[in-house]
N, C-alpha and C positions, 0 to 999 in steps of 0.2 A: 779230689775234684770229681772223679768218675762217680763215686757214690752219691754226691750231691746232685749230679745230673740225673741219675737214675731215680733218686728220691723225688726230685722236683717233677720230672715227667710222670712218675707213678702217682703222685698226688693229683695232678691234673687229670690223668687217665681215670683214676678212681672216682673223682668228682663227676667226670663226664659220664661214666658208666651209671652212677647213681641217678643222675639227671635223666638219662635216656630210659633207664628201667622204670623210673617213676612215671614217665610219660606213656610208655608202651605197655606196662603191666606184665606180670609173670604169667606163665613160664616162658612165653615166646620172646620176651624182651632180651633175655640172655642169648637166645639163639641168634637174633638179629645182631646183637652186640658182638658176639663171637665171629659171625660171618663177616660183618663190616670191619671189625678189628683185624681179621686175617687179611682182608683185602687191603686195608690201610697199611699193614705191616709189609706186605709184598710191594706195594707202591713206594713206600718210604725207603725201604732197604735197598731196592734195586736202583731207584732214582739217585739216592745218595752215593751209592758205589759208582754210578756212571757219571755223575755230574758235580760232585763236591770233592775237591782234592783231599782235604783232611776231614773225612766224614765221621770219624770215630766218636767224637763228642755228640754229634747230631744223632748217630745211631743209638748211643746210650740214652740220650734225652727222649727221643721220639719212639725208637723201636723198643728197646728194653723197658724204658720208663713208662712212657705214655701208653703204648699198645699193651704192655704187660699189665699195667694198672687198669686199663679199659676192658680188656677181655678177662675172662675168669673161668678156669676149669672147675674150680671147687664149687661154685654156684651152679654150674651146669650139672655137676655130679649130684648135688643135693636135689635139684629139680627132677632129674631122672629117677632118683631114689624115691621121691615123693609120689611119682606116677606109679612106680612098681608097688609101693605100699598101699596105694589106692586101687590096686588091681586093674590099672589101666595099662596093660602090657603092650597092646598094639600102639598106643600113643607113646609109651616110653621108648619102644624100639624104633619107631618112626622118628622121634625126637633125637635120639642118639645117632642114628644113621644119617639123618639129614644134617645134623650139626657138624659131624665129622666131614662128610663129603662136601657140603657147601662151604665150610670154612677153608678146606684145602683148595677148592675151586676159587674161592674169594682171594686167597693168597696168590694163586697162579694168575688170576686176572689182573690183580694189582701189579704183580711183577711184569706181566706182559705189557701193560699200559705204560709202566715206567720205562721200559725199553724203547717205546715209540716216542717218548718225549725228548 
């Protein structure tokens, strides 16, 4: 059952990522997706732990599945590599640094907001 929950959430997360990326266009779409996905993961996980008795199934569906399918490190890595390959070093390092820092801050903000609900 756990695998089914992760697979179902991952399918919806992947479709959501594809839709958002199609609207926002590369390379910054993945940046926004990763930051928002980190925020969403922080919000979901802390909220579920605080307010839902048996939250394991919801954590698997929404946290591991949906957020795992929605965000993507592999695409982020590919886009950073493409910037390096195009000799856009400043853009690449800015993209990498901002993605990491903003995604961590996004998670923290989501976790903080979940504690206030």
